[in-house]
N, CA, C and O atoms as a printed pandas DataFrame, in Angstrom:
     atom_number atom_name residue_name chain_id  residue_number  x_coord  y_coord  z_coord
0              1         N          UNK        A               1  -30.483   -2.927  -31.996
1              2        CA          UNK        A               1  -31.849   -2.565  -31.654
2              3         C          UNK        A               1  -31.946   -1.046  -31.527
3              4         O          UNK        A               1  -31.046   -0.396  -30.996
4              5         N          UNK        A               2  -33.029   -0.507  -32.012
5              6        CA          UNK        A               2  -33.331    0.923  -31.932
6              7         C          UNK        A               2  -34.177    1.144  -30.678
7              8         O          UNK        A               2  -35.097    0.363  -30.436
8              9         N          UNK        A               3  -33.908    2.174  -29.871
9             10        CA          UNK        A               3  -34.735    2.422  -28.688
10            11         C          UNK        A               3  -36.220    2.512  -29.063
11            12         O          UNK        A               3  -36.589    3.240  -29.985
12            13         N          UNK        A               4  -37.054    1.777  -28.352
13            14        CA          UNK        A               4  -38.486    1.754  -28.617
14            15         C          UNK        A               4  -38.909    0.730  -29.651
15            16         O          UNK        A               4  -40.103    0.501  -29.844
16            17         N          UNK        A               5  -37.943    0.110  -30.321
17            18        CA          UNK        A               5  -38.250   -0.871  -31.356
18            19         C          UNK        A               5  -38.873   -2.123  -30.740
19            20         O          UNK        A               5  -38.456   -2.572  -29.672
20            21         N          UNK        A               6  -39.862   -2.673  -31.413
21            22        CA          UNK        A               6  -40.471   -3.926  -31.003
22            23         C          UNK        A               6  -40.089   -4.999  -32.005
23            24         O          UNK        A               6  -40.233   -4.806  -33.212
24            25         N          UNK        A               7  -39.610   -6.109  -31.518
25            26        CA          UNK        A               7  -39.275   -7.235  -32.380
26            27         C          UNK        A               7  -40.317   -8.316  -32.127
27            28         O          UNK        A               7  -40.451   -8.809  -31.007
28            29         N          UNK        A               8  -41.048   -8.677  -33.163
29            30        CA          UNK        A               8  -42.147   -9.631  -33.022
30            31         C          UNK        A               8  -41.816  -10.934  -33.732
31            32         O          UNK        A               8  -40.860  -11.020  -34.503
32            33         N          UNK        A               9  -42.621  -11.937  -33.455
33            34        CA          UNK        A               9  -42.505  -13.206  -34.149
34            35         C          UNK        A               9  -42.849  -12.998  -35.616
35            36         O          UNK        A               9  -43.529  -12.032  -35.964
36            37         N          UNK        A              10  -42.388  -13.887  -36.471
37            38        CA          UNK        A              10  -42.729  -13.830  -37.891
38            39         C          UNK        A              10  -44.219  -14.091  -38.082
39            40         O          UNK        A              10  -44.867  -14.699  -37.229
40            41         N          UNK        A              11  -44.752  -13.629  -39.199
41            42        CA          UNK        A              11  -46.144  -13.903  -39.551
42            43         C          UNK        A              11  -47.057  -12.715  -39.342
43            44         O          UNK        A              11  -46.614  -11.600  -39.066
44            45         N          UNK        A              12  -48.346  -12.986  -39.483
45            46        CA          UNK        A              12  -49.375  -11.966  -39.345
46            47         C          UNK        A              12  -49.672  -11.698  -37.877
47            48         O          UNK        A              12  -49.627  -12.605  -37.047
48            49         N          UNK        A              13  -49.978  -10.435  -37.564
49            50        CA          UNK        A              13  -50.338  -10.053  -36.201
50            51         C          UNK        A              13  -51.617   -9.231  -36.248
51            52         O          UNK        A              13  -51.695   -8.234  -36.965
52            53         N          UNK        A              14  -52.611   -9.647  -35.487
53            54        CA          UNK        A              14  -53.872   -8.924  -35.454
54            55         C          UNK        A              14  -53.728   -7.717  -34.528
55            56         O          UNK        A              14  -53.352   -7.855  -33.364
56            57         N          UNK        A              15  -54.029   -6.545  -35.056
57            58        CA          UNK        A              15  -53.974   -5.335  -34.263
58            59         C          UNK        A              15  -55.314   -5.094  -33.580
59            60         O          UNK        A              15  -56.363   -5.406  -34.142
60            61         N          UNK        A              16  -55.286   -4.553  -32.400
61            62        CA          UNK        A              16  -56.486   -4.183  -31.650
62            63         C          UNK        A              16  -57.416   -5.360  -31.375
63            64         O          UNK        A              16  -58.635   -5.197  -31.333
64            65         N          UNK        A              17  -56.839   -6.545  -31.187
65            66        CA          UNK        A              17  -57.630   -7.756  -30.931
66            67         C          UNK        A              17  -58.469   -7.588  -29.668
67            68         O          UNK        A              17  -57.975   -7.136  -28.635
68            69         N          UNK        A              18  -59.735   -7.955  -29.766
69            70        CA          UNK        A              18  -60.624   -7.922  -28.620
70            71         C          UNK        A              18  -61.200   -6.557  -28.285
71            72         O          UNK        A              18  -61.962   -6.429  -27.326
72            73         N          UNK        A              19  -60.855   -5.546  -29.049
73            74        CA          UNK        A              19  -61.362   -4.194  -28.779
74            75         C          UNK        A              19  -62.631   -3.946  -29.590
75            76         O          UNK        A              19  -62.790   -4.479  -30.688
76            77         N          UNK        A              20  -63.511   -3.153  -29.053
77            78        CA          UNK        A              20  -64.775   -2.825  -29.720
78            79         C          UNK        A              20  -64.509   -1.979  -30.960
79            80         O          UNK        A              20  -63.729   -1.027  -30.915
80            81         N          UNK        A              21  -65.159   -2.328  -32.062
81            82        CA          UNK        A              21  -65.065   -1.537  -33.291
82            83         C          UNK        A              21  -66.475   -1.160  -33.745
83            84         O          UNK        A              21  -67.450   -1.845  -33.435
84            85         N          UNK        A              22  -66.557   -0.064  -34.478
85            86        CA          UNK        A              22  -67.807    0.350  -35.103
86            87         C          UNK        A              22  -67.498    0.779  -36.537
87            88         O          UNK        A              22  -66.358    1.120  -36.855
88            89         N          UNK        A              23  -68.496    0.763  -37.383
89            90        CA          UNK        A              23  -68.351    1.205  -38.762
90            91         C          UNK        A              23  -69.296    2.379  -38.988
91            92         O          UNK        A              23  -70.488    2.303  -38.689
92            93         N          UNK        A              24  -68.739    3.469  -39.525
93            94        CA          UNK        A              24  -69.534    4.668  -39.790
94            95         C          UNK        A              24  -69.317    5.136  -41.220
95            96         O          UNK        A              24  -68.251    4.928  -41.798
96            97         N          UNK        A              25  -70.329    5.762  -41.778
97            98        CA          UNK        A              25  -70.211    6.394  -43.084
98            99         C          UNK        A              25  -69.944    7.883  -42.853
99           100         O          UNK        A              25  -70.666    8.551  -42.114
100          101         N          UNK        A              26  -68.894    8.383  -43.499
101          102        CA          UNK        A              26  -68.434    9.751  -43.313
102          103         C          UNK        A              26  -68.567   10.500  -44.636
103          104         O          UNK        A              26  -68.206    9.969  -45.686
104          105         N          UNK        A              27  -69.082   11.728  -44.594
105          106        CA          UNK        A              27  -69.174   12.576  -45.784
106          107         C          UNK        A              27  -68.402   13.856  -45.550
107          108         O          UNK        A              27  -68.554   14.494  -44.508
108          109         N          UNK        A              28  -67.574   14.239  -46.510
109          110        CA          UNK        A              28  -66.889   15.524  -46.437
110          111         C          UNK        A              28  -67.785   16.554  -47.115
111          112         O          UNK        A              28  -67.894   16.590  -48.340
112          113         N          UNK        A              29  -68.424   17.392  -46.301
113          114        CA          UNK        A              29  -69.337   18.406  -46.818
114          115         C          UNK        A              29  -68.618   19.706  -47.159
115          116         O          UNK        A              29  -69.235   20.646  -47.660
116          117         N          UNK        A              30  -67.324   19.762  -46.890
117          118        CA          UNK        A              30  -66.554   20.969  -47.139
118          119         C          UNK        A              30  -66.035   21.056  -48.564
119          120         O          UNK        A              30  -66.309   20.198  -49.402
120          121         N          UNK        A              31  -65.275   22.121  -48.814
121          122        CA          UNK        A              31  -64.701   22.319  -50.140
122          123         C          UNK        A              31  -63.194   22.081  -50.155
123          124         O          UNK        A              31  -62.518   22.424  -51.126
124          125         N          UNK        A              32  -62.671   21.499  -49.088
125          126        CA          UNK        A              32  -61.242   21.190  -48.986
126          127         C          UNK        A              32  -61.072   19.752  -48.508
127          128         O          UNK        A              32  -61.932   19.238  -47.794
128          129         N          UNK        A              33  -59.983   19.100  -48.885
129          130        CA          UNK        A              33  -59.730   17.751  -48.373
130          131         C          UNK        A              33  -59.488   17.795  -46.863
131          132         O          UNK        A              33  -58.964   18.778  -46.338
132          133         N          UNK        A              34  -59.870   16.730  -46.180
133          134        CA          UNK        A              34  -59.638   16.601  -44.739
134          135         C          UNK        A              34  -58.909   15.282  -44.524
135          136         O          UNK        A              34  -59.352   14.233  -44.993
136          137         N          UNK        A              35  -57.800   15.343  -43.817
137          138        CA          UNK        A              35  -57.023   14.144  -43.518
138          139         C          UNK        A              35  -57.062   13.910  -42.014
139          140         O          UNK        A              35  -56.850   14.834  -41.229
140          141         N          UNK        A              36  -57.334   12.664  -41.614
141          142        CA          UNK        A              36  -57.432   12.309  -40.199
142          143         C          UNK        A              36  -56.385   11.251  -39.889
143          144         O          UNK        A              36  -56.327   10.212  -40.546
144          145         N          UNK        A              37  -55.557   11.522  -38.884
145          146        CA          UNK        A              37  -54.505   10.596  -38.480
146          147         C          UNK        A              37  -55.031    9.426  -37.673
147          148         O          UNK        A              37  -56.150    9.447  -37.160
148          149         N          UNK        A              38  -54.191    8.403  -37.575
149          150        CA          UNK        A              38  -54.573    7.134  -36.959
150          151         C          UNK        A              38  -55.035    7.235  -35.512
151          152         O          UNK        A              38  -55.909    6.470  -35.104
152          153         N          UNK        A              39  -54.490    8.136  -34.736
153          154        CA          UNK        A              39  -54.819    8.180  -33.316
154          155         C          UNK        A              39  -55.616    9.425  -32.911
155          156         O          UNK        A              39  -55.692    9.762  -31.729
156          157         N          UNK        A              40  -56.201   10.098  -33.890
157          158        CA          UNK        A              40  -57.008   11.293  -33.596
158          159         C          UNK        A              40  -58.370   10.867  -33.053
159          160         O          UNK        A              40  -59.012    9.988  -33.627
160          161         N          UNK        A              41  -58.815   11.472  -31.968
161          162        CA          UNK        A              41  -60.130   11.176  -31.405
162          163         C          UNK        A              41  -61.189   11.559  -32.441
163          164         O          UNK        A              41  -61.449   12.742  -32.663
164          165         N          UNK        A              42  -61.796   10.554  -33.070
165          166        CA          UNK        A              42  -62.620   10.790  -34.251
166          167         C          UNK        A              42  -63.827   11.685  -33.949
167          168         O          UNK        A              42  -64.282   12.409  -34.834
168          169         N          UNK        A              43  -64.337   11.654  -32.761
169          170        CA          UNK        A              43  -65.458   12.504  -32.348
170          171         C          UNK        A              43  -65.152   13.985  -32.586
171          172         O          UNK        A              43  -66.067   14.783  -32.787
172          173         N          UNK        A              44  -63.862   14.355  -32.564
173          174        CA          UNK        A              44  -63.457   15.754  -32.638
174          175         C          UNK        A              44  -62.847   16.168  -33.976
175          176         O          UNK        A              44  -62.229   17.229  -34.061
176          177         N          UNK        A              45  -63.005   15.362  -35.011
177          178        CA          UNK        A              45  -62.415   15.719  -36.301
178          179         C          UNK        A              45  -63.096   16.950  -36.891
179          180         O          UNK        A              45  -64.098   17.433  -36.363
180          181         N          UNK        A              46  -62.542   17.446  -37.983
181          182        CA          UNK        A              46  -63.025   18.629  -38.694
182          183         C          UNK        A              46  -64.554   18.615  -38.822
183          184         O          UNK        A              46  -65.149   17.604  -39.194
184          185         N          UNK        A              47  -65.177   19.759  -38.507
185          186        CA          UNK        A              47  -66.632   19.877  -38.535
186          187         C          UNK        A              47  -67.220   19.688  -39.936
187          188         O          UNK        A              47  -68.424   19.458  -40.057
188          189         N          UNK        A              48  -66.419   19.775  -40.985
189          190        CA          UNK        A              48  -66.922   19.551  -42.344
190          191         C          UNK        A              48  -67.218   18.074  -42.603
191          192         O          UNK        A              48  -67.888   17.739  -43.581
192          193         N          UNK        A              49  -66.728   17.199  -41.743
193          194        CA          UNK        A              49  -67.035   15.773  -41.887
194          195         C          UNK        A              49  -68.352   15.483  -41.178
195          196         O          UNK        A              49  -68.494   15.714  -39.977
196          197         N          UNK        A              50  -69.315   14.971  -41.947
197          198        CA          UNK        A              50  -70.649   14.689  -41.417
198          199         C          UNK        A              50  -70.781   13.199  -41.114
199          200         O          UNK        A              50  -70.538   12.357  -41.978
200          201         N          UNK        A              51  -71.171   12.881  -39.870
201          202        CA          UNK        A              51  -71.359   11.502  -39.423
202          203         C          UNK        A              51  -71.950   11.540  -38.021
203          204         O          UNK        A              51  -72.157   12.622  -37.472
204          205         N          UNK        A              52  -72.221   10.397  -37.441
205          206        CA          UNK        A              52  -72.771   10.297  -36.091
206          207         C          UNK        A              52  -71.648   10.514  -35.072
207          208         O          UNK        A              52  -70.977    9.561  -34.676
208          209         N          UNK        A              53  -71.447   11.750  -34.653
209          210        CA          UNK        A              53  -70.360   12.079  -33.714
210          211         C          UNK        A              53  -70.556   11.439  -32.355
211          212         O          UNK        A              53  -69.582   11.065  -31.702
212          213         N          UNK        A              54  -71.780   11.308  -31.922
213          214        CA          UNK        A              54  -72.030   10.679  -30.621
214          215         C          UNK        A              54  -71.516    9.245  -30.628
215          216         O          UNK        A              54  -70.905    8.802  -29.656
216          217         N          UNK        A              55  -71.756    8.524  -31.704
217          218        CA          UNK        A              55  -71.283    7.140  -31.802
218          219         C          UNK        A              55  -69.758    7.072  -31.823
219          220         O          UNK        A              55  -69.179    6.087  -31.365
220          221         N          UNK        A              56  -69.103    8.106  -32.350
221          222        CA          UNK        A              56  -67.643    8.104  -32.501
222          223         C          UNK        A              56  -66.909    8.554  -31.238
223          224         O          UNK        A              56  -65.679    8.527  -31.201
224          225         N          UNK        A              57  -67.630    8.957  -30.226
225          226        CA          UNK        A              57  -66.986    9.412  -28.975
226          227         C          UNK        A              57  -66.198    8.253  -28.357
227          228         O          UNK        A              57  -66.751    7.185  -28.092
228          229         N          UNK        A              58  -64.899    8.479  -28.133
229          230        CA          UNK        A              58  -64.047    7.444  -27.545
230          231         C          UNK        A              58  -63.455    6.481  -28.555
231          232         O          UNK        A              58  -62.929    5.434  -28.177
232          233         N          UNK        A              59  -63.533    6.823  -29.845
233          234        CA          UNK        A              59  -63.014    5.953  -30.902
234          235         C          UNK        A              59  -62.012    6.696  -31.776
235          236         O          UNK        A              59  -62.004    7.926  -31.829
236          237         N          UNK        A              60  -61.165    5.929  -32.460
237          238        CA          UNK        A              60  -60.206    6.437  -33.434
238          239         C          UNK        A              60  -60.254    5.517  -34.645
239          240         O          UNK        A              60  -60.859    4.447  -34.589
240          241         N          UNK        A              61  -59.616    5.929  -35.743
241          242        CA          UNK        A              61  -59.575    5.074  -36.930
242          243         C          UNK        A              61  -58.868    3.753  -36.610
243          244         O          UNK        A              61  -57.869    3.736  -35.891
244          245         N          UNK        A              62  -59.384    2.674  -37.137
245          246        CA          UNK        A              62  -58.769    1.355  -36.932
246          247         C          UNK        A              62  -57.792    1.090  -38.079
247          248         O          UNK        A              62  -58.002    0.214  -38.918
248          249         N          UNK        A              63  -56.718    1.879  -38.082
249          250        CA          UNK        A              63  -55.661    1.753  -39.086
250          251         C          UNK        A              63  -54.317    1.744  -38.361
251          252         O          UNK        A              63  -54.237    2.075  -37.178
252          253         N          UNK        A              64  -53.281    1.367  -39.072
253          254        CA          UNK        A              64  -51.951    1.286  -38.467
254          255         C          UNK        A              64  -51.473    2.653  -37.973
255          256         O          UNK        A              64  -51.806    3.687  -38.553
256          257         N          UNK        A              65  -50.697    2.639  -36.904
257          258        CA          UNK        A              65  -50.134    3.868  -36.337
258          259         C          UNK        A              65  -49.353    4.629  -37.393
259          260         O          UNK        A              65  -48.720    4.031  -38.264
260          261         N          UNK        A              66  -49.401    5.922  -37.314
261          262        CA          UNK        A              66  -48.701    6.888  -38.183
262          263         C          UNK        A              66  -49.245    6.928  -39.606
263          264         O          UNK        A              66  -48.595    7.476  -40.496
264          265         N          UNK        A              67  -50.420    6.360  -39.836
265          266        CA          UNK        A              67  -51.063    6.468  -41.148
266          267         C          UNK        A              67  -52.291    7.368  -41.005
267          268         O          UNK        A              67  -52.624    7.793  -39.899
268          269         N          UNK        A              68  -52.959    7.657  -42.114
269          270        CA          UNK        A              68  -54.113    8.563  -42.095
270          271         C          UNK        A              68  -55.095    8.179  -43.200
271          272         O          UNK        A              68  -54.767    7.425  -44.115
272          273         N          UNK        A              69  -56.299    8.717  -43.088
273          274        CA          UNK        A              69  -57.321    8.571  -44.123
274          275         C          UNK        A              69  -57.675    9.971  -44.600
275          276         O          UNK        A              69  -57.872   10.882  -43.796
276          277         N          UNK        A              70  -57.753   10.133  -45.921
277          278        CA          UNK        A              70  -58.061   11.434  -46.524
278          279         C          UNK        A              70  -59.476   11.394  -47.093
279          280         O          UNK        A              70  -59.866   10.449  -47.779
280          281         N          UNK        A              71  -60.225   12.440  -46.790
281          282        CA          UNK        A              71  -61.594   12.589  -47.284
282          283         C          UNK        A              71  -61.605   13.775  -48.241
283          284         O          UNK        A              71  -61.423   14.916  -47.815
284          285         N          UNK        A              72  -61.816   13.519  -49.517
285          286        CA          UNK        A              72  -61.859   14.573  -50.522
286          287         C          UNK        A              72  -63.202   15.305  -50.445
287          288         O          UNK        A              72  -64.183   14.737  -49.966
288          289         N          UNK        A              73  -63.259   16.562  -50.911
289          290        CA          UNK        A              73  -64.522   17.310  -50.890
290          291         C          UNK        A              73  -65.631   16.542  -51.604
291          292         O          UNK        A              73  -65.443   16.060  -52.721
292          293         N          UNK        A              74  -66.784   16.434  -50.954
293          294        CA          UNK        A              74  -67.926   15.735  -51.540
294          295         C          UNK        A              74  -67.851   14.221  -51.435
295          296         O          UNK        A              74  -68.812   13.535  -51.780
296          297         N          UNK        A              75  -66.741   13.691  -50.971
297          298        CA          UNK        A              75  -66.565   12.238  -50.894
298          299         C          UNK        A              75  -67.308   11.663  -49.692
299          300         O          UNK        A              75  -67.366   12.273  -48.624
300          301         N          UNK        A              76  -67.874   10.476  -49.894
301          302        CA          UNK        A              76  -68.483    9.713  -48.812
302          303         C          UNK        A              76  -67.772    8.371  -48.761
303          304         O          UNK        A              76  -67.600    7.717  -49.790
304          305         N          UNK        A              77  -67.360    7.961  -47.577
305          306        CA          UNK        A              77  -66.694    6.666  -47.444
306          307         C          UNK        A              77  -67.030    6.069  -46.097
307          308         O          UNK        A              77  -67.376    6.777  -45.151
308          309         N          UNK        A              78  -66.922    4.756  -46.024
309          310        CA          UNK        A              78  -67.166    4.021  -44.789
310          311         C          UNK        A              78  -65.833    3.696  -44.149
311          312         O          UNK        A              78  -64.904    3.240  -44.816
312          313         N          UNK        A              79  -65.744    3.937  -42.835
313          314        CA          UNK        A              79  -64.510    3.655  -42.106
314          315         C          UNK        A              79  -64.830    2.812  -40.874
315          316         O          UNK        A              79  -65.951    2.819  -40.364
316          317         N          UNK        A              80  -63.814    2.090  -40.415
317          318        CA          UNK        A              80  -63.946    1.334  -39.174
318          319         C          UNK        A              80  -63.185    2.080  -38.085
319          320         O          UNK        A              80  -62.045    2.500  -38.280
320          321         N          UNK        A              81  -63.830    2.235  -36.947
321          322        CA          UNK        A              81  -63.218    2.888  -35.795
322          323         C          UNK        A              81  -63.029    1.857  -34.690
323          324         O          UNK        A              81  -63.788    0.893  -34.589
324          325         N          UNK        A              82  -62.006    2.069  -33.862
325          326        CA          UNK        A              82  -61.716    1.189  -32.730
326          327         C          UNK        A              82  -61.701    2.030  -31.462
327          328         O          UNK        A              82  -61.285    3.189  -31.481
328          329         N          UNK        A              83  -62.154    1.443  -30.368
329          330        CA          UNK        A              83  -62.216    2.194  -29.115
330          331         C          UNK        A              83  -60.830    2.587  -28.640
331          332         O          UNK        A              83  -59.864    1.849  -28.829
332          333         N          UNK        A              84  -60.740    3.762  -28.019
333          334        CA          UNK        A              84  -59.490    4.187  -27.401
334          335         C          UNK        A              84  -59.228    3.294  -26.199
335          336         O          UNK        A              84  -60.164    2.890  -25.510
336          337         N          UNK        A              85  -57.972    2.986  -25.944
337          338        CA          UNK        A              85  -57.612    2.099  -24.840
338          339         C          UNK        A              85  -56.932    2.901  -23.733
339          340         O          UNK        A              85  -56.951    4.131  -23.747
340          341         N          UNK        A              86  -56.346    2.209  -22.795
341          342        CA          UNK        A              86  -55.613    2.853  -21.706
342          343         C          UNK        A              86  -56.552    3.526  -20.724
343          344         O          UNK        A              86  -57.630    3.011  -20.429
344          345         N          UNK        A              87  -56.143    4.671  -20.222
345          346        CA          UNK        A              87  -56.933    5.396  -19.218
346          347         C          UNK        A              87  -58.121    6.140  -19.816
347          348         O          UNK        A              87  -58.966    6.645  -19.076
348          349         N          UNK        A              88  -58.198    6.215  -21.146
349          350        CA          UNK        A              88  -59.293    6.879  -21.859
350          351         C          UNK        A              88  -59.437    8.338  -21.414
351          352         O          UNK        A              88  -60.535    8.816  -21.129
352          353         N          UNK        A              89  -58.292    9.029  -21.365
353          354        CA          UNK        A              89  -58.256   10.451  -21.033
354          355         C          UNK        A              89  -57.875   11.198  -22.305
355          356         O          UNK        A              89  -56.858   10.891  -22.928
356          357         N          UNK        A              90  -58.684   12.170  -22.689
357          358        CA          UNK        A              90  -58.484   12.888  -23.944
358          359         C          UNK        A              90  -58.315   14.381  -23.666
359          360         O          UNK        A              90  -59.211   15.022  -23.115
360          361         N          UNK        A              91  -57.159   14.929  -24.051
361          362        CA          UNK        A              91  -56.897   16.366  -23.963
362          363         C          UNK        A              91  -56.439   16.851  -25.324
363          364         O          UNK        A              91  -55.777   16.121  -26.061
364          365         N          UNK        A              92  -56.789   18.077  -25.654
365          366        CA          UNK        A              92  -56.320   18.653  -26.904
366          367         C          UNK        A              92  -57.305   18.416  -28.026
367          368         O          UNK        A              92  -58.510   18.600  -27.857
368          369         N          UNK        A              93  -56.789   18.008  -29.173
369          370        CA          UNK        A              93  -57.594   17.830  -30.376
370          371         C          UNK        A              93  -58.387   19.110  -30.614
371          372         O          UNK        A              93  -57.784   20.153  -30.866
372          373         N          UNK        A              94  -59.717   19.069  -30.544
373          374        CA          UNK        A              94  -60.536   20.279  -30.682
374          375         C          UNK        A              94  -61.046   20.766  -29.336
375          376         O          UNK        A              94  -61.921   21.630  -29.279
376          377         N          UNK        A              95  -60.507   20.222  -28.254
377          378        CA          UNK        A              95  -60.874   20.674  -26.916
378          379         C          UNK        A              95  -62.297   20.366  -26.508
379          380         O          UNK        A              95  -62.861   21.076  -25.676
380          381         N          UNK        A              96  -62.890   19.339  -27.062
381          382        CA          UNK        A              96  -64.295   19.036  -26.799
382          383         C          UNK        A              96  -64.500   18.079  -25.636
383          384         O          UNK        A              96  -65.621   17.954  -25.143
384          385         N          UNK        A              97  -63.458   17.402  -25.185
385          386        CA          UNK        A              97  -63.596   16.458  -24.076
386          387         C          UNK        A              97  -62.805   16.957  -22.866
387          388         O          UNK        A              97  -63.390   17.232  -21.818
388          389         N          UNK        A              98  -61.507   17.075  -22.997
389          390        CA          UNK        A              98  -60.624   17.612  -21.963
390          391         C          UNK        A              98  -60.747   16.887  -20.620
391          392         O          UNK        A              98  -60.970   17.510  -19.582
392          393         N          UNK        A              99  -60.600   15.578  -20.661
393          394        CA          UNK        A              99  -60.637   14.787  -19.437
394          395         C          UNK        A              99  -60.951   13.335  -19.737
395          396         O          UNK        A              99  -60.793   12.868  -20.865
396          397         N          UNK        A             100  -61.400   12.625  -18.702
397          398        CA          UNK        A             100  -61.757   11.212  -18.869
398          399         C          UNK        A             100  -63.004   11.096  -19.740
399          400         O          UNK        A             100  -63.995   11.792  -19.518
400          401         N          UNK        A             101  -62.944   10.219  -20.722
401          402        CA          UNK        A             101  -64.076   10.040  -21.628
402          403         C          UNK        A             101  -65.333    9.607  -20.896
403          404         O          UNK        A             101  -66.436   10.026  -21.245
404          405         N          UNK        A             102  -65.168    8.767  -19.879
405          406        CA          UNK        A             102  -66.328    8.206  -19.208
406          407         C          UNK        A             102  -66.973    9.170  -18.212
407          408         O          UNK        A             102  -68.054    8.898  -17.690
408          409         N          UNK        A             103  -66.302   10.304  -17.949
409          410        CA          UNK        A             103  -66.826   11.249  -16.969
410          411         C          UNK        A             103  -67.134   12.619  -17.549
411          412         O          UNK        A             103  -67.940   13.357  -16.983
412          413         N          UNK        A             104  -66.508   12.977  -18.668
413          414        CA          UNK        A             104  -66.646   14.330  -19.200
414          415         C          UNK        A             104  -67.854   14.462  -20.112
415          416         O          UNK        A             104  -68.405   13.475  -20.601
416          417         N          UNK        A             105  -68.238   15.681  -20.321
417          418        CA          UNK        A             105  -69.334   16.005  -21.227
418          419         C          UNK        A             105  -68.725   16.681  -22.437
419          420         O          UNK        A             105  -67.903   17.586  -22.290
420          421         N          UNK        A             106  -69.111   16.261  -23.626
421          422        CA          UNK        A             106  -68.561   16.858  -24.842
422          423         C          UNK        A             106  -69.189   18.209  -25.133
423          424         O          UNK        A             106  -70.387   18.420  -24.947
424          425         N          UNK        A             107  -68.340   19.116  -25.597
425          426        CA          UNK        A             107  -68.819   20.401  -26.074
426          427         C          UNK        A             107  -69.200   20.208  -27.544
427          428         O          UNK        A             107  -68.526   19.461  -28.254
428          429         N          UNK        A             108  -70.251   20.855  -28.011
429          430        CA          UNK        A             108  -70.646   20.672  -29.412
430          431         C          UNK        A             108  -69.638   21.309  -30.363
431          432         O          UNK        A             108  -69.062   22.357  -30.071
432          433         N          UNK        A             109  -69.439   20.658  -31.501
433          434        CA          UNK        A             109  -68.628   21.234  -32.562
434          435         C          UNK        A             109  -69.504   22.170  -33.370
435          436         O          UNK        A             109  -70.712   21.946  -33.458
436          437         N          UNK        A             110  -68.935   23.216  -33.966
437          438        CA          UNK        A             110  -69.752   24.119  -34.777
438          439         C          UNK        A             110  -70.269   23.406  -36.024
439          440         O          UNK        A             110  -69.631   22.489  -36.540
440          441         N          UNK        A             111  -71.417   23.837  -36.491
441          442        CA          UNK        A             111  -71.981   23.312  -37.727
442          443         C          UNK        A             111  -71.047   23.695  -38.869
443          444         O          UNK        A             111  -70.568   24.827  -38.925
444          445         N          UNK        A             112  -70.786   22.761  -39.776
445          446        CA          UNK        A             112  -69.873   23.001  -40.896
446          447         C          UNK        A             112  -70.305   24.206  -41.735
447          448         O          UNK        A             112  -69.464   24.871  -42.338
448          449         N          UNK        A             113  -71.593   24.487  -41.777
449          450        CA          UNK        A             113  -72.088   25.608  -42.572
450          451         C          UNK        A             113  -71.638   26.957  -42.009
451          452         O          UNK        A             113  -71.663   27.963  -42.717
452          453         N          UNK        A             114  -71.228   26.981  -40.742
453          454        CA          UNK        A             114  -70.823   28.227  -40.104
454          455         C          UNK        A             114  -69.312   28.419  -40.057
455          456         O          UNK        A             114  -68.828   29.377  -39.454
456          457         N          UNK        A             115  -68.574   27.528  -40.680
457          458        CA          UNK        A             115  -67.115   27.617  -40.669
458          459         C          UNK        A             115  -66.643   28.358  -41.912
459          460         O          UNK        A             115  -67.057   28.041  -43.026
460          461         N          UNK        A             116  -65.786   29.333  -41.719
461          462        CA          UNK        A             116  -65.213   30.055  -42.852
462          463         C          UNK        A             116  -63.928   29.374  -43.260
463          464         O          UNK        A             116  -63.084   29.075  -42.416
464          465         N          UNK        A             117  -63.774   29.126  -44.552
465          466        CA          UNK        A             117  -62.565   28.460  -45.049
466          467         C          UNK        A             117  -61.428   29.439  -45.145
467          468         O          UNK        A             117  -60.324   29.067  -45.545
């Protein structure tokens, strides 16, 4: 056994069972690809990604751990997000929450048009 390894029963396993999910359409308005990892607080992703950020507060991509989704320039795609679990405390990322999700106020992200590449 490897430290931290989980050994599960054979067969299919549903991830994030019983957790709230939402579906959003995301557009990359920038001129560079943007890649978002599985556990990144989606509300705080690159400002070149256009979508309903308020709806994404407290959510991450509903994909397997250590994977990512890439958004090419000009691409629009629909993704499923799943609510963050645990204590719901968010620090880092783009520094827009910096505390408990249910108590903190988000700082606005800059408009993508004002970002220099």
